[in-house]
PDBQT receptor file of N, H, CA, C and O in Angstrom, charges set to zero:
ATOM      1  N   MET A   1      -7.785  11.665  13.464  1.00  0.00    +0.000 N 
ATOM      2  CA  MET A   1      -7.674  12.331  12.500  1.00  0.00    +0.000 C 
ATOM      3  C   MET A   1      -8.397  11.929  11.610  1.00  0.00    +0.000 C 
ATOM      4  O   MET A   1      -8.419  10.711  11.436  1.00  0.00    +0.000 OA
ATOM      5  N   ALA A   2      -9.210  12.771  10.766  1.00  0.00    +0.000 N 
ATOM      6  H   ALA A   2      -9.192  13.761  10.908  1.00  0.00    +0.000 HD
ATOM      7  CA  ALA A   2      -9.989  12.940   9.854  1.00  0.00    +0.000 C 
ATOM      8  C   ALA A   2      -9.840  12.178   8.574  1.00  0.00    +0.000 C 
ATOM      9  O   ALA A   2     -10.750  11.528   8.060  1.00  0.00    +0.000 OA
ATOM     10  N   ASP A   3      -8.617  12.305   8.092  1.00  0.00    +0.000 N 
ATOM     11  H   ASP A   3      -7.877  12.833   8.509  1.00  0.00    +0.000 HD
ATOM     12  CA  ASP A   3      -8.030  11.460   6.943  1.00  0.00    +0.000 C 
ATOM     13  C   ASP A   3      -6.631  10.813   7.027  1.00  0.00    +0.000 C 
ATOM     14  O   ASP A   3      -5.530  11.065   6.539  1.00  0.00    +0.000 OA
ATOM     15  N   GLU A   4      -7.090   9.960   7.774  1.00  0.00    +0.000 N 
ATOM     16  H   GLU A   4      -7.985   9.755   8.171  1.00  0.00    +0.000 HD
ATOM     17  CA  GLU A   4      -5.530   8.915   8.282  1.00  0.00    +0.000 C 
ATOM     18  C   GLU A   4      -5.149   8.382   7.189  1.00  0.00    +0.000 C 
ATOM     19  O   GLU A   4      -5.962   7.873   6.418  1.00  0.00    +0.000 OA
ATOM     20  N   ILE A   5      -3.697   8.419   6.924  1.00  0.00    +0.000 N 
ATOM     21  H   ILE A   5      -3.037   8.832   7.551  1.00  0.00    +0.000 HD
ATOM     22  CA  ILE A   5      -2.959   7.812   5.731  1.00  0.00    +0.000 C 
ATOM     23  C   ILE A   5      -2.320   6.377   6.624  1.00  0.00    +0.000 C 
ATOM     24  O   ILE A   5      -1.984   6.149   7.786  1.00  0.00    +0.000 OA
ATOM     25  N   LEU A   6      -2.384   5.605   5.332  1.00  0.00    +0.000 N 
ATOM     26  H   LEU A   6      -2.657   5.789   4.388  1.00  0.00    +0.000 HD
ATOM     27  CA  LEU A   6      -1.833   4.330   5.912  1.00  0.00    +0.000 C 
ATOM     28  C   LEU A   6      -0.545   3.908   5.404  1.00  0.00    +0.000 C 
ATOM     29  O   LEU A   6      -0.666   4.093   4.193  1.00  0.00    +0.000 OA
ATOM     30  N   THR A   7       0.555   3.475   5.599  1.00  0.00    +0.000 N 
ATOM     31  H   THR A   7       0.653   3.325   6.583  1.00  0.00    +0.000 HD
ATOM     32  CA  THR A   7       1.521   2.982   4.722  1.00  0.00    +0.000 C 
ATOM     33  C   THR A   7       1.509   1.692   4.360  1.00  0.00    +0.000 C 
ATOM     34  O   THR A   7       0.627   0.998   4.865  1.00  0.00    +0.000 OA
ATOM     35  N   ILE A   8       2.547   1.005   3.331  1.00  0.00    +0.000 N 
ATOM     36  H   ILE A   8       3.264   1.569   2.920  1.00  0.00    +0.000 HD
ATOM     37  CA  ILE A   8       2.554  -0.338   3.143  1.00  0.00    +0.000 C 
ATOM     38  C   ILE A   8       2.450  -1.079   3.769  1.00  0.00    +0.000 C 
ATOM     39  O   ILE A   8       1.646  -2.008   3.703  1.00  0.00    +0.000 OA
ATOM     40  N   GLN A   9       3.416  -0.823   4.727  1.00  0.00    +0.000 N 
ATOM     41  H   GLN A   9       4.070  -0.068   4.781  1.00  0.00    +0.000 HD
ATOM     42  CA  GLN A   9       3.571  -1.680   6.086  1.00  0.00    +0.000 C 
ATOM     43  C   GLN A   9       2.451  -1.776   6.688  1.00  0.00    +0.000 C 
ATOM     44  O   GLN A   9       2.014  -2.860   7.072  1.00  0.00    +0.000 OA
ATOM     45  N   GLU A  10       1.823  -0.628   6.855  1.00  0.00    +0.000 N 
ATOM     46  H   GLU A  10       2.179   0.254   6.543  1.00  0.00    +0.000 HD
ATOM     47  CA  GLU A  10       0.509  -0.776   7.839  1.00  0.00    +0.000 C 
ATOM     48  C   GLU A  10      -0.537  -1.477   7.409  1.00  0.00    +0.000 C 
ATOM     49  O   GLU A  10      -1.197  -2.117   8.228  1.00  0.00    +0.000 OA
ATOM     50  N   ILE A  11      -0.824  -1.478   6.230  1.00  0.00    +0.000 N 
ATOM     51  H   ILE A  11      -0.288  -0.958   5.565  1.00  0.00    +0.000 HD
ATOM     52  CA  ILE A  11      -1.755  -2.075   5.699  1.00  0.00    +0.000 C 
ATOM     53  C   ILE A  11      -1.041  -3.505   5.222  1.00  0.00    +0.000 C 
ATOM     54  O   ILE A  11      -1.921  -4.325   4.958  1.00  0.00    +0.000 OA
ATOM     55  N   ALA A  12      -0.240  -3.823   5.113  1.00  0.00    +0.000 N 
ATOM     56  H   ALA A  12       0.474  -3.157   5.328  1.00  0.00    +0.000 HD
ATOM     57  CA  ALA A  12       0.215  -5.657   4.999  1.00  0.00    +0.000 C 
ATOM     58  C   ALA A  12       0.046  -6.200   6.675  1.00  0.00    +0.000 C 
ATOM     59  O   ALA A  12      -0.397  -7.339   6.823  1.00  0.00    +0.000 OA
ATOM     60  N   ALA A  13       0.370  -5.446   7.830  1.00  0.00    +0.000 N 
ATOM     61  H   ALA A  13       0.729  -4.521   7.710  1.00  0.00    +0.000 HD
ATOM     62  CA  ALA A  13       0.300  -6.049   8.971  1.00  0.00    +0.000 C 
ATOM     63  C   ALA A  13      -1.304  -6.082   9.276  1.00  0.00    +0.000 C 
ATOM     64  O   ALA A  13      -1.796  -6.965   9.978  1.00  0.00    +0.000 OA
ATOM     65  N   ILE A  14      -2.032  -5.092   8.714  1.00  0.00    +0.000 N 
ATOM     66  H   ILE A  14      -1.632  -4.374   8.144  1.00  0.00    +0.000 HD
ATOM     67  CA  ILE A  14      -3.448  -5.330   8.751  1.00  0.00    +0.000 C 
ATOM     68  C   ILE A  14      -4.005  -6.575   7.807  1.00  0.00    +0.000 C 
ATOM     69  O   ILE A  14      -4.889  -7.370   8.124  1.00  0.00    +0.000 OA
ATOM     70  N   LEU A  15      -3.416  -6.546   6.826  1.00  0.00    +0.000 N 
ATOM     71  H   LEU A  15      -2.697  -5.900   6.569  1.00  0.00    +0.000 HD
ATOM     72  CA  LEU A  15      -4.034  -7.972   5.980  1.00  0.00    +0.000 C 
ATOM     73  C   LEU A  15      -3.241  -9.183   6.323  1.00  0.00    +0.000 C 
ATOM     74  O   LEU A  15      -3.636 -10.272   5.907  1.00  0.00    +0.000 OA
ATOM     75  N   LYS A  16      -2.348  -9.114   6.919  1.00  0.00    +0.000 N 
ATOM     76  H   LYS A  16      -2.028  -8.229   7.257  1.00  0.00    +0.000 HD
ATOM     77  CA  LYS A  16      -1.302 -10.172   7.301  1.00  0.00    +0.000 C 
ATOM     78  C   LYS A  16      -0.548 -10.751   5.930  1.00  0.00    +0.000 C 
ATOM     79  O   LYS A  16      -0.498 -11.960   5.701  1.00  0.00    +0.000 OA
ATOM     80  N   LEU A  17       0.056  -9.707   5.009  1.00  0.00    +0.000 N 
ATOM     81  H   LEU A  17       0.015  -8.726   5.195  1.00  0.00    +0.000 HD
ATOM     82  CA  LEU A  17       0.712 -10.193   4.029  1.00  0.00    +0.000 C 
ATOM     83  C   LEU A  17       2.109  -9.338   4.768  1.00  0.00    +0.000 C 
ATOM     84  O   LEU A  17       2.328  -8.770   5.838  1.00  0.00    +0.000 OA
ATOM     85  N   ALA A  18       3.025  -9.696   3.233  1.00  0.00    +0.000 N 
ATOM     86  H   ALA A  18       2.846 -10.157   2.364  1.00  0.00    +0.000 HD
ATOM     87  CA  ALA A  18       4.304  -9.458   2.966  1.00  0.00    +0.000 C 
ATOM     88  C   ALA A  18       4.304  -8.144   2.564  1.00  0.00    +0.000 C 
ATOM     89  O   ALA A  18       3.631  -7.970   1.548  1.00  0.00    +0.000 OA
ATOM     90  N   ASP A  19       4.810  -7.190   2.999  1.00  0.00    +0.000 N 
ATOM     91  H   ASP A  19       5.357  -7.332   3.825  1.00  0.00    +0.000 HD
ATOM     92  CA  ASP A  19       5.436  -5.859   2.413  1.00  0.00    +0.000 C 
ATOM     93  C   ASP A  19       5.472  -5.853   1.011  1.00  0.00    +0.000 C 
ATOM     94  O   ASP A  19       4.823  -4.987   0.425  1.00  0.00    +0.000 OA
ATOM     95  N   LYS A  20       6.113  -6.663   0.385  1.00  0.00    +0.000 N 
ATOM     96  H   LYS A  20       6.641  -7.366   0.861  1.00  0.00    +0.000 HD
ATOM     97  CA  LYS A  20       6.414  -6.839  -0.657  1.00  0.00    +0.000 C 
ATOM     98  C   LYS A  20       5.079  -7.339  -1.749  1.00  0.00    +0.000 C 
ATOM     99  O   LYS A  20       5.100  -6.868  -2.886  1.00  0.00    +0.000 OA
ATOM    100  N   THR A  21       4.100  -8.164  -1.414  1.00  0.00    +0.000 N 
ATOM    101  H   THR A  21       4.082  -8.547  -0.490  1.00  0.00    +0.000 HD
ATOM    102  CA  THR A  21       2.665  -8.136  -1.808  1.00  0.00    +0.000 C 
ATOM    103  C   THR A  21       2.138  -6.967  -1.802  1.00  0.00    +0.000 C 
ATOM    104  O   THR A  21       1.743  -6.447  -2.846  1.00  0.00    +0.000 OA
ATOM    105  N   VAL A  22       2.078  -6.551  -0.969  1.00  0.00    +0.000 N 
ATOM    106  H   VAL A  22       2.399  -6.973  -0.121  1.00  0.00    +0.000 HD
ATOM    107  CA  VAL A  22       1.019  -5.311  -0.632  1.00  0.00    +0.000 C 
ATOM    108  C   VAL A  22       1.588  -3.966  -1.709  1.00  0.00    +0.000 C 
ATOM    109  O   VAL A  22       0.871  -3.128  -2.257  1.00  0.00    +0.000 OA
ATOM    110  N   TYR A  23       3.119  -4.094  -1.788  1.00  0.00    +0.000 N 
ATOM    111  H   TYR A  23       3.701  -4.774  -1.343  1.00  0.00    +0.000 HD
ATOM    112  CA  TYR A  23       3.749  -2.822  -2.688  1.00  0.00    +0.000 C 
ATOM    113  C   TYR A  23       3.322  -3.458  -4.541  1.00  0.00    +0.000 C 
ATOM    114  O   TYR A  23       2.859  -2.774  -5.454  1.00  0.00    +0.000 OA
ATOM    115  N   SER A  24       3.658  -4.816  -4.565  1.00  0.00    +0.000 N 
ATOM    116  H   SER A  24       4.034  -5.371  -3.823  1.00  0.00    +0.000 HD
ATOM    117  CA  SER A  24       3.208  -5.059  -6.016  1.00  0.00    +0.000 C 
ATOM    118  C   SER A  24       1.529  -4.765  -6.023  1.00  0.00    +0.000 C 
ATOM    119  O   SER A  24       1.105  -4.383  -7.114  1.00  0.00    +0.000 OA
ATOM    120  N   MET A  25       0.547  -4.897  -4.954  1.00  0.00    +0.000 N 
ATOM    121  H   MET A  25       0.891  -5.207  -4.068  1.00  0.00    +0.000 HD
ATOM    122  CA  MET A  25      -0.904  -4.650  -5.069  1.00  0.00    +0.000 C 
ATOM    123  C   MET A  25      -0.588  -3.627  -5.729  1.00  0.00    +0.000 C 
ATOM    124  O   MET A  25      -0.868  -3.501  -6.921  1.00  0.00    +0.000 OA
ATOM    125  N   ALA A  26       0.245  -2.470  -4.810  1.00  0.00    +0.000 N 
ATOM    126  H   ALA A  26       0.472  -2.573  -3.842  1.00  0.00    +0.000 HD
ATOM    127  CA  ALA A  26      -0.109  -0.899  -5.018  1.00  0.00    +0.000 C 
ATOM    128  C   ALA A  26       0.280  -0.645  -6.631  1.00  0.00    +0.000 C 
ATOM    129  O   ALA A  26      -0.367  -0.166  -7.562  1.00  0.00    +0.000 OA
ATOM    130  N   GLN A  27       1.309  -1.056  -6.553  1.00  0.00    +0.000 N 
ATOM    131  H   GLN A  27       1.835  -1.445  -5.797  1.00  0.00    +0.000 HD
ATOM    132  CA  GLN A  27       1.718  -1.010  -8.386  1.00  0.00    +0.000 C 
ATOM    133  C   GLN A  27       0.897  -1.324  -9.115  1.00  0.00    +0.000 C 
ATOM    134  O   GLN A  27       0.466  -0.468  -9.887  1.00  0.00    +0.000 OA
ATOM    135  N   ALA A  28       0.434  -2.494  -9.147  1.00  0.00    +0.000 N 
ATOM    136  H   ALA A  28       0.784  -3.190  -8.520  1.00  0.00    +0.000 HD
ATOM    137  CA  ALA A  28      -0.831  -3.038  -9.965  1.00  0.00    +0.000 C 
ATOM    138  C   ALA A  28      -1.989  -2.298 -10.260  1.00  0.00    +0.000 C 
ATOM    139  O   ALA A  28      -2.635  -2.503 -11.287  1.00  0.00    +0.000 OA
ATOM    140  N   GLY A  29      -2.349  -1.287  -9.262  1.00  0.00    +0.000 N 
ATOM    141  H   GLY A  29      -1.824  -1.121  -8.428  1.00  0.00    +0.000 HD
ATOM    142  CA  GLY A  29      -3.532  -0.642  -9.340  1.00  0.00    +0.000 C 
ATOM    143  C   GLY A  29      -4.607  -1.715  -8.430  1.00  0.00    +0.000 C 
ATOM    144  O   GLY A  29      -5.831  -1.611  -8.518  1.00  0.00    +0.000 OA
ATOM    145  N   GLU A  30      -4.106  -2.466  -7.793  1.00  0.00    +0.000 N 
ATOM    146  H   GLU A  30      -3.112  -2.551  -7.721  1.00  0.00    +0.000 HD
ATOM    147  CA  GLU A  30      -5.395  -3.098  -7.007  1.00  0.00    +0.000 C 
ATOM    148  C   GLU A  30      -5.417  -2.851  -5.950  1.00  0.00    +0.000 C 
ATOM    149  O   GLU A  30      -5.921  -3.832  -5.404  1.00  0.00    +0.000 OA
ATOM    150  N   LEU A  31      -5.091  -1.836  -4.937  1.00  0.00    +0.000 N 
ATOM    151  H   LEU A  31      -4.681  -1.039  -5.380  1.00  0.00    +0.000 HD
ATOM    152  CA  LEU A  31      -5.405  -1.265  -3.893  1.00  0.00    +0.000 C 
ATOM    153  C   LEU A  31      -5.673   0.469  -4.463  1.00  0.00    +0.000 C 
ATOM    154  O   LEU A  31      -5.168   1.052  -5.422  1.00  0.00    +0.000 OA
ATOM    155  N   PRO A  32      -6.615   0.925  -3.489  1.00  0.00    +0.000 N 
ATOM    156  CA  PRO A  32      -6.689   2.501  -3.899  1.00  0.00    +0.000 C 
ATOM    157  C   PRO A  32      -5.543   3.414  -3.389  1.00  0.00    +0.000 C 
ATOM    158  O   PRO A  32      -5.758   4.261  -2.522  1.00  0.00    +0.000 OA
ATOM    159  N   ALA A  33      -4.132   3.193  -4.030  1.00  0.00    +0.000 N 
ATOM    160  H   ALA A  33      -3.958   2.504  -4.734  1.00  0.00    +0.000 HD
ATOM    161  CA  ALA A  33      -3.106   3.994  -3.377  1.00  0.00    +0.000 C 
ATOM    162  C   ALA A  33      -2.577   4.928  -4.390  1.00  0.00    +0.000 C 
ATOM    163  O   ALA A  33      -2.688   4.806  -5.610  1.00  0.00    +0.000 OA
ATOM    164  N   PHE A  34      -1.902   6.014  -3.643  1.00  0.00    +0.000 N 
ATOM    165  H   PHE A  34      -1.812   6.113  -2.652  1.00  0.00    +0.000 HD
ATOM    166  CA  PHE A  34      -1.226   7.129  -4.541  1.00  0.00    +0.000 C 
ATOM    167  C   PHE A  34       0.096   6.913  -4.012  1.00  0.00    +0.000 C 
ATOM    168  O   PHE A  34       0.306   6.231  -3.009  1.00  0.00    +0.000 OA
ATOM    169  N   LYS A  35       1.126   7.583  -4.792  1.00  0.00    +0.000 N 
ATOM    170  H   LYS A  35       0.955   8.136  -5.607  1.00  0.00    +0.000 HD
ATOM    171  CA  LYS A  35       2.439   8.228  -3.863  1.00  0.00    +0.000 C 
ATOM    172  C   LYS A  35       2.665   9.477  -3.681  1.00  0.00    +0.000 C 
ATOM    173  O   LYS A  35       2.158  10.437  -4.260  1.00  0.00    +0.000 OA
ATOM    174  N   VAL A  36       3.630   9.441  -2.659  1.00  0.00    +0.000 N 
ATOM    175  H   VAL A  36       4.042   8.660  -2.189  1.00  0.00    +0.000 HD
ATOM    176  CA  VAL A  36       3.996  10.753  -1.912  1.00  0.00    +0.000 C 
ATOM    177  C   VAL A  36       5.426  10.899  -1.976  1.00  0.00    +0.000 C 
ATOM    178  O   VAL A  36       5.956  10.210  -1.104  1.00  0.00    +0.000 OA
ATOM    179  N   ARG A  37       6.267  11.550  -2.694  1.00  0.00    +0.000 N 
ATOM    180  H   ARG A  37       5.837  12.110  -3.403  1.00  0.00    +0.000 HD
ATOM    181  CA  ARG A  37       7.597  11.661  -2.854  1.00  0.00    +0.000 C 
ATOM    182  C   ARG A  37       8.346  10.118  -3.040  1.00  0.00    +0.000 C 
ATOM    183  O   ARG A  37       9.436   9.880  -2.520  1.00  0.00    +0.000 OA
ATOM    184  N   GLY A  38       7.803   9.396  -3.630  1.00  0.00    +0.000 N 
ATOM    185  H   GLY A  38       6.917   9.590  -4.053  1.00  0.00    +0.000 HD
ATOM    186  CA  GLY A  38       7.879   8.022  -4.465  1.00  0.00    +0.000 C 
ATOM    187  C   GLY A  38       7.406   6.872  -3.305  1.00  0.00    +0.000 C 
ATOM    188  O   GLY A  38       7.533   5.652  -3.414  1.00  0.00    +0.000 OA
ATOM    189  N   GLN A  39       6.838   7.601  -2.192  1.00  0.00    +0.000 N 
ATOM    190  H   GLN A  39       6.735   8.592  -2.104  1.00  0.00    +0.000 HD
ATOM    191  CA  GLN A  39       6.664   6.320  -1.156  1.00  0.00    +0.000 C 
ATOM    192  C   GLN A  39       4.918   5.936  -1.319  1.00  0.00    +0.000 C 
ATOM    193  O   GLN A  39       4.095   6.851  -1.368  1.00  0.00    +0.000 OA
ATOM    194  N   TRP A  40       4.656   5.011  -1.365  1.00  0.00    +0.000 N 
ATOM    195  H   TRP A  40       5.324   4.268  -1.326  1.00  0.00    +0.000 HD
ATOM    196  CA  TRP A  40       3.001   4.505  -1.366  1.00  0.00    +0.000 C 
ATOM    197  C   TRP A  40       2.541   4.855  -0.255  1.00  0.00    +0.000 C 
ATOM    198  O   TRP A  40       3.240   4.805   0.757  1.00  0.00    +0.000 OA
ATOM    199  N   ARG A  41       0.944   5.386  -0.238  1.00  0.00    +0.000 N 
ATOM    200  H   ARG A  41       0.375   5.427  -1.060  1.00  0.00    +0.000 HD
ATOM    201  CA  ARG A  41      -0.197   5.734   0.635  1.00  0.00    +0.000 C 
ATOM    202  C   ARG A  41      -1.262   5.298   0.356  1.00  0.00    +0.000 C 
ATOM    203  O   ARG A  41      -1.525   5.153  -0.838  1.00  0.00    +0.000 OA
ATOM    204  N   VAL A  42      -2.263   4.933   1.397  1.00  0.00    +0.000 N 
ATOM    205  H   VAL A  42      -2.049   5.051   2.367  1.00  0.00    +0.000 HD
ATOM    206  CA  VAL A  42      -3.552   5.182   1.233  1.00  0.00    +0.000 C 
ATOM    207  C   VAL A  42      -4.466   5.834   2.363  1.00  0.00    +0.000 C 
ATOM    208  O   VAL A  42      -4.292   5.559   3.551  1.00  0.00    +0.000 OA
ATOM    209  N   ARG A  43      -5.387   6.659   1.951  1.00  0.00    +0.000 N 
ATOM    210  H   ARG A  43      -5.528   6.882   0.987  1.00  0.00    +0.000 HD
ATOM    211  CA  ARG A  43      -6.295   6.947   3.107  1.00  0.00    +0.000 C 
ATOM    212  C   ARG A  43      -6.793   5.471   3.808  1.00  0.00    +0.000 C 
ATOM    213  O   ARG A  43      -6.665   4.306   3.430  1.00  0.00    +0.000 OA
ATOM    214  N   ARG A  44      -7.306   5.974   4.788  1.00  0.00    +0.000 N 
ATOM    215  H   ARG A  44      -7.409   6.920   5.094  1.00  0.00    +0.000 HD
ATOM    216  CA  ARG A  44      -7.666   4.917   5.361  1.00  0.00    +0.000 C 
ATOM    217  C   ARG A  44      -8.865   4.702   5.513  1.00  0.00    +0.000 C 
ATOM    218  O   ARG A  44      -9.224   3.770   6.233  1.00  0.00    +0.000 OA
ATOM    219  N   VAL A  45      -9.891   5.622   4.784  1.00  0.00    +0.000 N 
ATOM    220  H   VAL A  45      -9.598   6.378   4.199  1.00  0.00    +0.000 HD
ATOM    221  CA  VAL A  45     -11.164   5.476   4.202  1.00  0.00    +0.000 C 
ATOM    222  C   VAL A  45     -11.604   4.858   2.826  1.00  0.00    +0.000 C 
ATOM    223  O   VAL A  45     -12.771   4.571   2.561  1.00  0.00    +0.000 OA
ATOM    224  N   ASP A  46     -10.686   4.711   2.101  1.00  0.00    +0.000 N 
ATOM    225  H   ASP A  46      -9.738   4.945   2.316  1.00  0.00    +0.000 HD
ATOM    226  CA  ASP A  46     -10.289   4.204   0.652  1.00  0.00    +0.000 C 
ATOM    227  C   ASP A  46      -9.991   2.991   0.882  1.00  0.00    +0.000 C 
ATOM    228  O   ASP A  46     -10.658   2.142   0.291  1.00  0.00    +0.000 OA
ATOM    229  N   PHE A  47      -9.095   2.627   1.641  1.00  0.00    +0.000 N 
ATOM    230  H   PHE A  47      -8.553   3.317   2.121  1.00  0.00    +0.000 HD
ATOM    231  CA  PHE A  47      -8.516   1.005   2.347  1.00  0.00    +0.000 C 
ATOM    232  C   PHE A  47      -9.830   0.458   2.917  1.00  0.00    +0.000 C 
ATOM    233  O   PHE A  47     -10.132  -0.699   2.624  1.00  0.00    +0.000 OA
ATOM    234  N   GLU A  48     -10.780   1.306   3.841  1.00  0.00    +0.000 N 
ATOM    235  H   GLU A  48     -10.535   2.246   4.079  1.00  0.00    +0.000 HD
ATOM    236  CA  GLU A  48     -11.454   0.260   4.547  1.00  0.00    +0.000 C 
ATOM    237  C   GLU A  48     -12.814   0.400   3.395  1.00  0.00    +0.000 C 
ATOM    238  O   GLU A  48     -13.845   0.011   3.942  1.00  0.00    +0.000 OA
ATOM    239  N   ALA A  49     -12.965   0.701   2.449  1.00  0.00    +0.000 N 
ATOM    240  H   ALA A  49     -12.127   1.018   2.005  1.00  0.00    +0.000 HD
ATOM    241  CA  ALA A  49     -14.065   0.726   1.380  1.00  0.00    +0.000 C 
ATOM    242  C   ALA A  49     -13.611  -0.106   0.449  1.00  0.00    +0.000 C 
ATOM    243  O   ALA A  49     -14.425  -0.757  -0.207  1.00  0.00    +0.000 OA
ATOM    244  N   TRP A  50     -12.059  -0.248   0.199  1.00  0.00    +0.000 N 
ATOM    245  H   TRP A  50     -11.399   0.281   0.732  1.00  0.00    +0.000 HD
ATOM    246  CA  TRP A  50     -11.813  -1.484  -0.795  1.00  0.00    +0.000 C 
ATOM    247  C   TRP A  50     -11.966  -3.033   0.013  1.00  0.00    +0.000 C 
ATOM    248  O   TRP A  50     -12.397  -4.047  -0.537  1.00  0.00    +0.000 OA
ATOM    249  N   MET A  51     -11.496  -2.941   1.462  1.00  0.00    +0.000 N 
ATOM    250  H   MET A  51     -11.146  -2.117   1.909  1.00  0.00    +0.000 HD
ATOM    251  CA  MET A  51     -11.786  -4.243   1.819  1.00  0.00    +0.000 C 
ATOM    252  C   MET A  51     -13.426  -4.623   1.910  1.00  0.00    +0.000 C 
ATOM    253  O   MET A  51     -13.812  -5.776   1.718  1.00  0.00    +0.000 OA
ATOM    254  N   GLU A  52     -14.347  -3.512   2.228  1.00  0.00    +0.000 N 
ATOM    255  H   GLU A  52     -14.034  -2.575   2.384  1.00  0.00    +0.000 HD
ATOM    256  CA  GLU A  52     -15.476  -4.120   2.057  1.00  0.00    +0.000 C 
ATOM    257  C   GLU A  52     -16.107  -4.673   0.761  1.00  0.00    +0.000 C 
ATOM    258  O   GLU A  52     -17.084  -5.422   0.787  1.00  0.00    +0.000 OA
ATOM    259  N   ARG A  53     -15.408  -4.206  -0.550  1.00  0.00    +0.000 N 
ATOM    260  H   ARG A  53     -14.615  -3.597  -0.572  1.00  0.00    +0.000 HD
ATOM    261  CA  ARG A  53     -15.655  -4.565  -1.792  1.00  0.00    +0.000 C 
ATOM    262  C   ARG A  53     -15.148  -5.989  -2.134  1.00  0.00    +0.000 C 
ATOM    263  O   ARG A  53     -15.685  -6.823  -2.863  1.00  0.00    +0.000 OA
ATOM    264  N   GLN A  54     -13.811  -6.086  -1.332  1.00  0.00    +0.000 N 
ATOM    265  H   GLN A  54     -13.375  -5.408  -0.740  1.00  0.00    +0.000 HD
ATOM    266  CA  GLN A  54     -12.942  -7.451  -1.450  1.00  0.00    +0.000 C 
ATOM    267  C   GLN A  54     -14.201  -8.521  -0.718  1.00  0.00    +0.000 C 
ATOM    268  O   GLN A  54     -14.657  -9.538  -1.241  1.00  0.00    +0.000 OA
ATOM    269  N   ALA A  55     -14.551  -7.983   0.532  1.00  0.00    +0.000 N 
ATOM    270  H   ALA A  55     -14.181  -7.157   0.957  1.00  0.00    +0.000 HD
ATOM    271  CA  ALA A  55     -15.497  -9.287   1.166  1.00  0.00    +0.000 C 
ATOM    272  C   ALA A  55     -16.473  -9.702   0.702  1.00  0.00    +0.000 C 
ATOM    273  O   ALA A  55     -16.923 -10.770   1.117  1.00  0.00    +0.000 OA
ATOM    274  N   ARG A  56     -17.119  -8.980  -0.317  1.00  0.00    +0.000 N 
ATOM    275  H   ARG A  56     -16.753  -8.112  -0.654  1.00  0.00    +0.000 HD
ATOM    276  CA  ARG A  56     -18.259  -9.166  -1.285  1.00  0.00    +0.000 C 
ATOM    277  C   ARG A  56     -17.763 -10.013  -2.538  1.00  0.00    +0.000 C 
ATOM    278  O   ARG A  56     -18.546 -10.581  -3.299  1.00  0.00    +0.000 OA
ATOM    279  N   ARG A  57     -16.689 -10.031  -2.641  1.00  0.00    +0.000 N 
ATOM    280  H   ARG A  57     -16.053  -9.569  -2.023  1.00  0.00    +0.000 HD
ATOM    281  CA  ARG A  57     -16.460 -10.487  -4.183  1.00  0.00    +0.000 C 
ATOM    282  C   ARG A  57     -16.436 -12.166  -3.904  1.00  0.00    +0.000 C 
ATOM    283  O   ARG A  57     -15.895 -12.676  -2.922  1.00  0.00    +0.000 OA
ATOM    284  N   PRO A  58     -17.174 -12.949  -5.033  1.00  0.00    +0.000 N 
ATOM    285  CA  PRO A  58     -17.363 -14.119  -4.490  1.00  0.00    +0.000 C 
ATOM    286  C   PRO A  58     -16.165 -15.063  -4.964  1.00  0.00    +0.000 C 
ATOM    287  O   PRO A  58     -16.179 -16.270  -4.724  1.00  0.00    +0.000 OA
ATOM    288  N   ASN A  59     -15.396 -14.597  -5.473  1.00  0.00    +0.000 N 
ATOM    289  H   ASN A  59     -15.384 -13.616  -5.667  1.00  0.00    +0.000 HD
ATOM    290  CA  ASN A  59     -14.216 -15.396  -5.791  1.00  0.00    +0.000 C 
ATOM    291  C   ASN A  59     -12.774 -14.946  -5.092  1.00  0.00    +0.000 C 
ATOM    292  O   ASN A  59     -11.677 -15.456  -5.320  1.00  0.00    +0.000 OA
ATOM    293  N   GLY A  60     -13.026 -14.013  -4.312  1.00  0.00    +0.000 N 
ATOM    294  H   GLY A  60     -13.917 -13.598  -4.126  1.00  0.00    +0.000 HD
ATOM    295  CA  GLY A  60     -11.734 -13.408  -3.690  1.00  0.00    +0.000 C 
ATOM    296  C   GLY A  60     -10.692 -12.315  -4.415  1.00  0.00    +0.000 C 
ATOM    297  O   GLY A  60      -9.622 -11.965  -3.917  1.00  0.00    +0.000 OA
ATOM    298  N   SER A  61     -11.193 -11.879  -5.615  1.00  0.00    +0.000 N 
ATOM    299  H   SER A  61     -12.062 -12.164  -6.020  1.00  0.00    +0.000 HD
ATOM    300  CA  SER A  61     -10.039 -11.678  -6.657  1.00  0.00    +0.000 C 
ATOM    301  C   SER A  61      -9.623  -9.916  -5.873  1.00  0.00    +0.000 C 
ATOM    302  O   SER A  61     -10.211  -9.332  -4.963  1.00  0.00    +0.000 OA
ATOM    303  N   THR A  62      -8.845  -9.641  -6.391  1.00  0.00    +0.000 N 
ATOM    304  H   THR A  62      -8.368 -10.115  -7.131  1.00  0.00    +0.000 HD
ATOM    305  CA  THR A  62      -8.264  -8.220  -5.863  1.00  0.00    +0.000 C 
ATOM    306  C   THR A  62      -8.593  -7.105  -6.571  1.00  0.00    +0.000 C 
ATOM    307  O   THR A  62      -8.720  -5.933  -6.214  1.00  0.00    +0.000 OA
ATOM    308  N   MET A  63      -8.720  -7.678  -7.704  1.00  0.00    +0.000 N 
ATOM    309  H   MET A  63      -8.617  -8.630  -7.994  1.00  0.00    +0.000 HD
ATOM    310  CA  MET A  63      -9.019  -6.451  -8.679  1.00  0.00    +0.000 C 
ATOM    311  C   MET A  63     -10.198  -6.022  -8.754  1.00  0.00    +0.000 C 
ATOM    312  O   MET A  63     -11.212  -6.715  -8.669  1.00  0.00    +0.000 OA
ATOM    313  N   PRO A  64     -10.126  -4.534  -8.961  1.00  0.00    +0.000 N 
ATOM    314  CA  PRO A  64     -11.431  -3.580  -8.673  1.00  0.00    +0.000 C 
ATOM    315  C   PRO A  64     -12.414  -3.790  -9.594  1.00  0.00    +0.000 C 
ATOM    316  O   PRO A  64     -13.467  -3.157  -9.529  1.00  0.00    +0.000 OA
TER     317      PRO A  64
């Protein structure tokens, strides 16, 4: 699929974090997430770009 969409649970599994942690990150605007009928979603391409940016951050901060 060209525009694959990930759930909070899928992202949590990839990052090896608790679902609640990733949910909080989405709520705080720390992830490139959006809501669909009250459920957080992230486009895979946006998530991969976000991960690349995080890997380049010297202090490991999650803020954009």
